[in-house]
SEKEGU-234663 format. One record per residue: x, y, z of N, C-alpha, C in turn. Coordinates in pm, whole numbers, padded with zeros to 5 digits, always signed. Atoms other than C-alpha are relative to their C-alpha. Layout:
! residues N
XYZXYZXYZ...
This chain:
! residues 331
-00090+00119-00074-05524-06590+02915-00065-00053+00119+00037+00075-00118-05601-06845+03162+00028+00072+00148-00009-00052-00147-05653-06751+03537+00113-00066+00070-00094+00065-00061-05387-06998+03614+00123+00072-00046-00136-00071+00020-05015-06888+03633+00045-00058-00154-00048+00036+00122-04903-06889+03267+00158-00063+00017-00111+00078-00009-04613-07139+03203+00085+00048-00138-00094-00051+00119-04315-06997+02962+00137-00052-00011-00118+00056+00010-04014-07141+02836+00083+00145-00066-00064-00122+00052-03737-06867+02777+00125-00059-00053-00126+00041+00080-03454-06935+02511+00090+00118+00017-00086-00105-00020-03150-06736+02581-00017+00077+00140+00032-00069-00122-03242-06670+02937+00127+00062+00081-00104-00068-00067-02893-06590+03053+00064+00132-00086-00037-00114+00076-02848-06307+02798-00072+00117+00059+00048-00126-00050-02935-05933+02839-00133-00007-00004+00176-00019+00020-03293-05942+02691-00058-00108+00076+00044+00118-00064-03347-06290+02819-00007+00015+00149+00018-00037-00147-03271-06183+03186-00095+00082+00042+00109-00095-00033-03499-05898+03158-00134-00071-00022+00123+00081+00013-03773-06128+03033-00032-00093+00108+00009+00100-00105-03724-06381+03290-00061+00073+00135+00055-00077-00111-03763-06116+03563-00119+00074-00012+00130-00062+00015-04043-05938+03422-00112-00097+00020+00113+00117-00021-04254-06265+03398-00001-00041+00131+00023+00026-00133-04157-06363+03740-00059+00090+00085+00038-00117-00077-04243-06028+03889-00158-00016-00020+00137+00002+00023-04606-06108+03732-00052-00145+00028+00050+00124-00042-04631-06450+03884-00003-00119-00122+00003+00092+00123-04561-06652+03548+00100-00118+00074-00075+00098-00028-04404-07008+03589+00112-00001-00123-00109-00004+00108-04060-06998+03411+00085-00119+00006-00098+00100+00033-03839-07265+03255+00088+00075-00086-00098-00061+00054-03511-07119+03153+00112-00112-00068-00064+00080+00066-03309-07295+02895+00136+00055-00024-00125-00050+00009-02921-07278+02900+00088-00126-00037-00107+00098+00006-02623-07458+02806+00104-00009+00094-00090-00011-00110-02433-07346+03100-00031-00101+00110+00022+00097-00100-02371-07592+03381-00063+00059+00138+00047-00059-00114-02416-07356+03669-00015+00163-00038+00028-00149+00045-02559-07020+03515-00023+00109+00116-00012-00097-00087-02459-06736+03752-00122+00082-00015+00118-00095+00038-02738-06528+03581-00129-00026+00063+00125+00055-00038-03013-06753+03710+00011-00017+00163-00001+00052-00130-02891-06823+04059-00114+00088+00108+00079-00049-00095-03144-06752+04336-00139+00037-00047+00114-00024+00049-03427-06713+04092-00095-00103+00012+00076+00121-00015-03747-06913+04161-00051-00029-00128+00046+00063+00131-03768-07094+03821+00064-00138-00018-00038+00115+00032-03701-07422+03657+00134+00011-00103-00107-00032+00113-03355-07439+03465+00032-00135-00064-00030+00121+00060-03313-07706+03206+00130+00017-00086-00100-00026+00074-02987-07753+03038+00031-00094-00122+00007+00084+00124-02891-07890+02690+00039+00096-00109-00044-00043+00123-02793-07805+02332-00144+00012-00091+00119-00035+00066-03101-07637+02146+00026-00078-00147-00028+00060+00132-02941-07784+01827-00017-00146-00008+00021+00157-00004-02982-08149+01938-00136-00034-00043+00143+00026+00044-03269-08311+01757-00103-00040+00124+00114+00018-00101-03586-08315+01963+00009+00093+00128-00030-00079-00140-03432-08088+02248-00116+00095+00011+00088-00120+00007-03653-07792+02160-00144-00054+00043+00144+00028+00009-03983-07984+02135+00005-00067+00165+00006+00056-00136-03885-08171+02486-00030+00108+00092-00004-00127-00096-03828-07818+02649-00144+00052+00008+00124-00083+00004-04144-07661+02508-00131-00087+00050+00116+00083-00037-04382-07960+02609-00053+00069+00132+00080-00044-00107-04634-07826+02861+00012+00153+00028-00006-00156-00012-04558-07453+02813-00107+00073-00109+00100-00066+00100-04812-07222+02657+00073+00132-00067-00066-00117+00058-04550-06942+02568+00146-00035-00018-00162+00025+00014-04194-06960+02440+00053+00155-00040-00055-00131+00018-03993-06636+02445+00144-00025-00045-00117+00024+00068-03690-06659+02206+00095+00125+00006-00101-00126+00000-03413-06402+02311+00122-00055-00023-00117+00042+00028-03142-06629+02196+00070+00072-00122-00086-00065+00106-02858-06503+01965+00079-00094-00081-00069+00105+00075-02776-06777+01718+00068+00040-00125-00096-00073+00091-02506-06584+01521+00125+00006+00094-00144-00039-00042-02133-06533+01570+00026+00136+00026-00038-00129-00008-02005-06224+01714+00122+00032-00093-00125-00017+00072-01662-06268+01542-00010-00041-00153+00012+00023+00141-01607-06270+01158+00150-00086-00016-00110+00058+00058-01337-06467+00960+00018-00141+00040-00065+00127-00056-01258-06767+01190-00131-00106-00044+00095+00102+00034-01430-07082+01041-00068-00050+00097+00069+00068-00094-01512-07229+01361-00094+00069+00068+00102-00089-00067-01709-06931+01483-00099+00042-00097+00097-00062+00106-01862-06814+01137-00046-00085-00115+00037+00092+00110-01923-07135+00929-00156+00008-00018+00151+00007+00049-02261-07095+00749-00089+00061+00088+00091-00057-00096-02433-06868+00999-00134+00020-00045+00132-00032+00063-02718-06803+00776-00083-00136+00005+00056+00150+00021-02796-07170+00728-00034-00062+00136+00014+00057-00146-02744-07249+01103-00133+00059+00067+00108-00090-00074-02993-06968+01205-00130-00040-00071+00138+00024+00059-03262-07067+00953-00032-00145+00052+00047+00128-00046-03252-07439+01053-00048-00002+00168+00054+00001-00152-03278-07348+01434-00132+00079-00007+00136-00068+00006-03570-07105+01348-00107-00100-00039+00120+00091+00043-03743-07371+01169-00039-00091+00110+00023+00076-00125-03699-07596+01476-00094+00053+00089+00077-00074-00105-03828-07333+01701-00149-00001-00031+00144-00010+00054-04150-07276+01496-00055-00112+00002+00068+00136+00005-04220-07642+01456-00024-00040+00131+00036+00047-00126-04185-07720+01813-00096+00066+00072+00094-00070-00053-04385-07429+01925-00143-00033-00048+00118+00051+00065-04649-07548+01670-00062-00115+00078+00050+00128-00068-04663-07895+01816-00037+00020+00128+00037-00035-00127-04672-07746+02162-00120+00077+00005+00101-00102-00022-04951-07504+02091+00025+00118+00061-00058-00128-00101-04734-07230+02247+00000+00134-00091-00030-00141+00055-04730-06862+02149+00136+00018-00001-00153-00026+00006-04390-06765+02032+00018+00143-00007-00044-00135+00000-04241-06435+02104+00157+00016-00053-00136-00006+00065-03947-06371+01880+00065+00163+00011-00079-00154-00007-03684-06072+01953+00078+00020-00123-00069-00043+00146-03570-05940+01611+00069+00109+00042-00105-00120-00001-03373-05618+01554-00079+00126-00059+00039-00132+00085-03437-05249+01446+00065-00013-00146-00051+00001+00126-03217-05349+01167-00072-00064-00119+00072+00051+00113-03484-05531+00982-00101+00098-00030+00093-00090+00043-03713-05235+00971+00042+00093-00098-00039-00104+00109-03726-04973+00688+00086+00108+00059-00085-00102-00043-03481-04721+00721-00072+00146-00024+00076-00120+00004-03572-04344+00767+00002+00045-00165+00020-00039+00127-03718-04211+00425+00088+00113-00030-00059-00117+00034-03528-03897+00443+00160-00010-00005-00138+00000+00009-03179-04016+00462+00057-00001-00157-00044-00020+00130-02954-03937+00166+00058-00123-00066-00057+00118+00071-02823-04176-00100+00125-00060+00045-00132+00046-00046-02474-04206+00051-00033-00087+00127+00045+00063-00106-02639-04303+00372-00047-00140-00013+00062+00124+00042-02836-04560+00217+00096-00108-00067-00089+00100+00055-02550-04709+00020+00086-00061+00121-00077+00051-00122-02339-04734+00352-00082-00107+00070+00092+00113-00069-02632-04927+00502+00016-00134-00065-00011+00132+00080-02622-05182+00218+00133-00054+00011-00121+00054+00011-02256-05213+00232+00015-00071+00149+00002+00060-00128-02276-05273+00621-00058-00140+00015+00057+00132-00022-02511-05551+00580+00058-00097-00088-00081+00093+00066-02268-05731+00342+00121-00027+00074-00131+00002-00059-01975-05682+00592-00026-00123+00113+00026+00079-00118-02148-05912+00880-00130-00075-00037+00130+00078+00013-02385-06190+00865-00117+00016+00093+00085-00050-00109-02573-06054+01167-00122+00057-00061+00101-00056+00061-02792-05854+00927-00083-00103-00070+00053+00082+00092-02881-06119+00698-00085-00119+00088+00050+00121-00071-02938-06379+00982-00139+00066+00067+00106-00065-00056-03185-06127+01177-00109-00003-00119+00099-00019+00100-03371-06059+00856-00074-00131-00037+00037+00142+00041-03401-06426+00758-00102-00050+00114+00086+00071-00090-03535-06549+01087-00143+00090+00034+00129-00089-00011-03779-06249+01120-00099-00040-00116+00077+00024+00112-03911-06340+00768-00071-00139+00017+00046+00129-00045-03956-06704+00884-00125+00004+00085+00100-00020-00101-04154-06600+01176-00128+00065-00057+00124-00065+00069-04389-06358+00994-00083-00102-00109+00065+00110+00084-04446-06639+00729-00075-00106+00058+00077+00086-00074-04547-06866+00992-00134+00061+00048+00105-00057-00057-04778-06605+01123-00111-00001-00100+00088-00006+00110-04945-06569+00781-00079-00140-00025+00056+00125+00020-05013-06940+00796-00096-00054+00132+00100+00017-00123-05201-06898+01122+00058-00024+00141-00077+00029-00131-04921-06956+01394-00022+00134+00075-00014-00125-00094-04937-06717+01696+00130+00035+00039-00130-00053-00025-04632-06520+01692-00008+00148+00053-00037-00145-00044-04521-06188+01856+00135+00029-00053-00155-00032+00054-04222-06017+01675+00021+00159+00060-00050-00119-00051-04039-05735+01871+00133+00041-00074-00125-00057+00060-03793-05492+01697+00038+00126+00087-00060-00098-00077-03618-05309+01975+00114+00074-00062-00108-00078+00047-03370-05046+01919+00113-00034+00083-00130+00040-00094-03014-05052+02106-00040-00006+00153+00046+00038-00134-03082-05194+02455+00119+00029+00096-00077-00040-00119-02936-05060+02781-00068-00036+00114+00054+00014-00117-02978-05132+03125+00052-00106+00091-00062+00123-00074-02914-05402+03405-00007-00135-00062+00008+00168+00017-02841-05779+03384+00073-00039-00137-00085+00018+00119-02601-05730+03092+00140-00080+00048-00122+00086-00054-02315-06016+03149+00097-00023-00110-00098+00023+00131-02114-05977+02813+00140+00029+00064-00131-00047-00070-01733-05947+02893+00014+00143-00014-00020-00138-00035-01619-05617+03019+00022+00092-00129-00031-00073+00110-01466-05503+02698-00096+00039-00109+00116-00020+00098-01784-05528+02504-00125+00101+00055+00094-00088-00059-01964-05295+02750+00040+00141+00023-00044-00147+00014-01942-04921+02683+00007+00063+00131+00030-00084-00099-02096-04796+02998+00113-00020+00104-00118+00001-00093-01814-04925+03241+00120+00050-00037-00137-00061+00048-01541-04847+02998-00015+00167-00002+00024-00138-00024-01676-04482+02998+00027+00041+00139+00024-00044-00143-01720-04475+03378+00152-00013+00052-00147+00016-00060-01347-04587+03430+00085+00075-00101-00093-00069+00073-01207-04352+03161+00098-00069-00110-00083+00066+00096-01097-04609+02913-00072+00008-00146+00013-00041+00132-01272-04460+02606+00070+00110-00056-00092-00112+00037-01018-04241+02438-00056+00069-00100+00056-00090+00101-01237-04117+02157-00154-00051-00026+00143+00048+00030-01608-04117+02043-00036+00031-00130+00077-00045+00121-01809-04126+01731-00130+00052+00036+00113-00069-00017-02080-03887+01714-00106-00040-00107+00081+00074+00078-02389-04061+01569-00138-00003+00048+00142-00005-00057-02777-04027+01602-00032-00137+00012+00038+00104-00040-02920-04328+01780-00129-00009+00070+00100+00022-00101-03210-04471+01973+00030-00098+00111-00042+00076-00101-03171-04624+02295-00128-00034+00099+00126+00036-00073-03443-04831+02486+00073-00076+00143-00039+00086-00112-03426-04987+02854-00050-00147-00037+00017+00149+00002-03391-05365+02835-00143-00026+00084+00120+00020-00087-03665-05367+03095-00132+00033-00072+00119-00038+00081-03914-05188+02870-00015-00104-00114+00033+00093+00108-03859-05444+02601-00046-00131+00066+00059+00112-00069-03932-05728+02843-00151+00033+00044+00140-00036-00051-04257-05533+02963-00068+00004-00132+00067-00012+00107-04347-05479+02598-00044-00148-00055+00021+00139+00034-04311-05864+02525-00131-00059+00079+00095+00053-00089-04538-05947+02833-00145+00077-00054+00115-00091+00028-04809-05662+02719-00041-00073-00134+00039+00055+00137-04803-05797+02346-00059-00133+00018+00067+00136-00039-04882-06154+02475-00130+00004+00046+00140-00015-00074-05167-06055+02695-00085+00069-00083+00098-00057+00095-05308-05833+02438-00020-00056-00126+00011+00073+00114-05258-06085+02158+00031+00078-00130-00051-00087+00104-05062-05853+01934+00077-00085-00091-00067+00110+00065-04993-06136+01690+00033+00053-00143-00020+00006+00142-04838-06144+01343+00041+00116-00068-00064-00122+00049-04703-05792+01307+00112+00062+00062-00110-00042-00076-04370-05649+01374-00024+00108+00104+00009-00117-00071-04362-05415+01681+00136+00073+00018-00131-00079-00009-04085-05165+01665-00013+00067+00128+00010-00040-00125-03991-05061+01999+00110+00112+00010-00092-00120-00006-03834-04703+02049+00004+00045+00133-00033-00063-00121-03686-04554+02357+00035+00145-00012-00026-00121+00010-03507-04237+02340+00095+00050-00107-00096-00052+00096-03325-04043+02050+00109+00081+00065-00121-00083-00070-02980-03899+02138+00111-00032-00090-00122+00022+00084-02639-03879+01978+00095-00061+00105-00079+00081-00072-02365-04109+02097+00082+00076+00100-00097-00063-00091-02140-03856+02239-00064+00065+00101+00067-00068-00111-02420-03680+02424-00033-00106+00098+00016+00113-00089-02508-04011+02592+00126-00040+00079-00117+00035-00073-02149-04077+02678+00030+00120+00091-00038-00091-00089-02117-03748+02835-00104-00006+00130+00092+00045-00112-02442-03840+03047+00070-00098+00080-00072+00102-00069-02264-04149+03155+00115+00043+00077-00122-00046-00056-01953-03988+03236-00052+00124+00124+00040-00105-00108-02136-03699+03449-00063-00098+00110+00029+00054-00100-02319-03963+03641+00108-00091+00080-00098+00067-00070-02003-04167+03707+00102+00092+00071-00088-00112-00070-01824-03846+03814+00140+00007-00087-00131+00003+00062-01545-03873+03549-00001+00099-00114-00007-00093+00105-01423-03660+03254-00041-00079-00118+00027+00060+00129-01591-03736+02935+00117+00011-00123-00097+00001+00108-01390-03817+02620-00010+00115-00084+00041-00105+00096-01324-03503+02413+00049-00035-00133-00036+00041+00130-01169-03661+02110-00128-00070-00077+00098+00051+00090-01406-03746+01813+00062-00086-00119-00051+00074+00121-01348-04008+01544-00097+00000-00109+00079-00006+00124-01486-04009+01191-00073-00149-00003+00067+00134+00004-01746-04292+01155+00044-00090-00096-00066+00094+00069-01609-04445+00876+00123-00054+00019-00134+00026-00013-01263-04446+00984-00004-00100+00125+00011+00088-00121-01387-04619+01325-00047-00127-00055+00054+00136+00056-01585-04885+01118+00117-00065-00063-00103+00062+00069-01298-04944+00894+00113-00058+00098-00118+00048-00100-01042-04978+01194-00051-00109+00066+00043+00114-00062-01263-05224+01370-00007-00121-00062+00027+00118+00096-01327-05437+01068+00149-00052-00016-00131+00033+00018-00947-05446+01005+00070-00069+00116-00072+00042-00116-00842-05512+01356-00053-00143+00010+00051+00129-00028-01068-05809+01377+00068-00108-00122-00065+00079+00104-00930-05932+01039+00157-00049+00059-00123+00011-00040-00584-05886+01209+00000-00124+00114+00016+00095-00084-00677-06104+01501-00022-00137-00062+00011+00127+00069-00808-06371+01267+00116-00056-00065-00130+00049+00056-00477-06389+01089+00071-00066+00108-00064+00064-00088-00347-06489+01419-00067-00134+00058+00105+00118-00056-00618-06767+01463-00086+00029+00100+00071-00014-00136-00782-06605+01744-00117+00112-00034+00114-00095+00010-01117-06400+01776+00039+00133+00059-00023-00132-00044-01092-06036+01831-00071+00019+00120+00070-00013-00137-01160-05932+02205-00106+00119-00033+00094-00102+00011-01359-05636+02056-00052-00010-00150+00043+00035+00137-01554-05764+01744-00064+00140-00060+00037-00108+00083-01649-05516+01471-00164+00018+00008+00130-00018+00005-02023-05589+01496-00055+00105+00093+00048-00113-00071-02071-05344+01787-00001+00139-00082-00001-00127+00074-01962-05071+01575-00074+00013-00122+00078-00009+00103-02150-05166+01276-00131+00018+00022+00131-00014-00062-02456-05183+01478-00031+00142+00012+00013-00126-00049-02388-04850+01623-00026+00099-00130+00015-00081+00117-02346-04697+01268-00147-00010-00081+00129+00061+00062-02665-04888+01148-00121+00076+00062+00109-00055-00080-02870-04718+01407-00047+00149-00051+00047-00125+00037-03083-04404+01368-00106+00040+00099+00099-00048-00094-03351-04188+01540-00128-00079-00048+00124+00070+00012-03689-04359+01583-00105+00068+00091+00116-00050-00088-04037-04254+01691-00083-00107+00046+00109+00101-00025-04288-04460+01875-00101-00006-00101+00102+00013+00129-04512-04605+01598-00131-00056+00061+00125+00010-00080-04880-04710+01641+00010-00136+00076+00014+00125-00062-04795-05065+01745+00064+00020+00133-00052-00027-00146-04590-04946+02042-00101+00077+00070+00110-00107-00082-04858-04669+02127-00109-00112+00037+00126+00090-00053-05127-04958+02120+00040-00079+00125-00021+00077-00120-04942-05143+02397+00007+00095+00113-00024-00104-00107-04921-04809+02594+00133-00005+00084-00133+00005-00067-04564-04849+02642+00076+00136-00002-00072-00141-00002-04383-04528+02770+00125-00035+00080-00144+00042-00046-04010-04593+02806+00050+00087+00114-00052-00079-00122-03862-04492+03138+00107+00101-00047-00090-00116+00033-03623-04189+03148+00141-00063-00021-00124+00029+00033-03289-04243+02989+00096+00019+00113-00097-00009-00101-03111-04119+03289-00021-00113+00113+00051+00111-00087-03283-04392+03500+00067-00126-00050-00057+00117+00058-03176-04647+03256+00177+00000+00026-00144-00016-00008-02803-04514+03260+00051-00024+00142-00023+00026-00134-02802-04497+03631+00010-00152+00050+00013+00138-00045-02917-04845+03690+00102-00084-00083-00125+00077+00043-02690-04984+03442+00133+00015+00044-00150-00016-00052-02388-04827+03588+00015-00056+00148-00014+00072-00141-02497-04966+03951-00010-00152-00043-00011+00129+00020-02528-05302+03783+00141-00047-00042-00137+00038+00046-02181-05312+03624+00081+00017+00116-00078+00003-00116-02051-05177+03953-00010-00128+00090+00016+00108-00091-02216-05474+04128+00090-00128-00070-00088+00107+00079-02033-05700+03849+00147+00019+00036-00137-00045-00044-01703-05526+03961+00058+00034-00160-00063-00055+00133-01667-05378+03594+00045+00133+00032-00037-00148-00026-01617-05038+03727-00015+00038+00157
């Protein structure tokens, strides 16, 4: 990399991972341009960066934003959280593919390295899971377009890499930590901290600090780890064990009731369908539960080890996340 301060465009800069990337790069003296549709993004207030506003789907907009930048960090989420409502879910796969094609072409024209944040859901599942678990995973992938969207975008990026384009692909597990600005009802940590989770599902998962994902992105760029997916693993734990840890830190009683996993997933899906019948999006979409049930234990693979990434302690992540939500007034 040049001795001059690198210039990077961050797409999805107001989201959870995007925020972590912005702050990681700023801490290492990068020059940042943050793209957003928001008129006055509170997430970017006070940060020493350039904010550009507009619609990434507008013809030529991505190319205009990328001009003069050596790096593009794509942390945007071009998919609908809600199912069923046509205005929110019309042709999500086609839309994501069009957008990804535009991102790749604009980065190619600008001569910029592209960092694409994918998902653990695109990675091979554990080889020792039973036939029923594998079947359930296939069913989940048909219940929500998220899974197809993530797989299709990653495939396009890797295909571009095979054609010589410089790309980094990150596949993080479930992200926790500060700078999450989703609606409070979608954030489990403050709900646990205020005793608003009546029951839990017990399921094995892997959790990584969002700041470790941002660090991995910077390290991968600096070490030119191009063209191969980099699975990012944090800590293996069961959902109820992690909930108990959050409640202990918050000083509240942990939920004692347990829900069957299949019952929880079916209930969330039908609840979302019920809201759709009323012509309204569900306040708690089913995607979160589907992603939870699609999670599994992960070990740090060779690509992560090559970066030298050592995830910070889970206790640190949970404490910092709780402090962040308190700052937002969520708990």
